[in-house]
C-alpha positions in Angstrom: 134.3 150.5 108.2 135.5 150.6 112.3 137.6 153.8 113.3 140.4 152.2 115.7 142.5 155.6 115.8 144.6 154.9 118.8 143.4 151.4 119.6 146.5 149.8 119.4 150.1 150.6 120.9 152.7 150.7 118.0 155.4 153.0 116.7 154.1 152.8 113.1 150.9 154.5 111.6 147.7 152.5 111.7 144.9 152.3 109.2 142.4 154.8 110.3 139.8 152.7 109.4 139.6 148.6 109.3 136.9 146.7 107.4 133.8 146.1 106.2 132.1 144.5 108.5 128.7 143.6 108.3 125.8 145.3 110.6 123.9 142.6 112.3 121.9 144.7 114.8 120.7 147.9 115.4 121.2 148.5 119.4 119.3 151.5 120.2 119.4 154.9 118.4 123.1 155.2 117.8 124.7 151.6 118.5 125.4 148.7 116.0 126.5 145.7 116.7 129.1 144.2 114.1 129.9 140.5 112.7 133.6 140.4 113.8 135.7 138.3 112.5 137.7 135.2 114.5 140.9 137.0 115.5 139.0 140.2 116.6 136.6 137.9 118.8 138.2 139.4 122.2 136.9 142.7 121.0 133.5 144.5 122.3 130.8 143.8 118.8 128.6 147.0 119.8 130.0 150.5 118.3 128.6 154.2 118.5 127.5 155.5 115.3 130.6 158.2 115.8 133.1 155.1 115.7 131.3 153.7 112.1 131.9 154.9 108.3 129.6 154.1 105.5 132.1 151.8 102.9 132.1 152.8 99.3 133.9 150.3 97.2 136.7 151.6 94.9 134.3 151.6 91.0 
């Protein structure tokens, strides 16, 4: 799950996390490259671990 708090300017409350996204590659010690969908292709695809959260499906 990806933390996008404050990434979009809107008057509506935005979701805290979006996703899940597949991790494609580990970049160094604290960054990961994600497989983003086509509508998000303009967004940078490498994120610091502080921006990521493990996805836990509803049981």
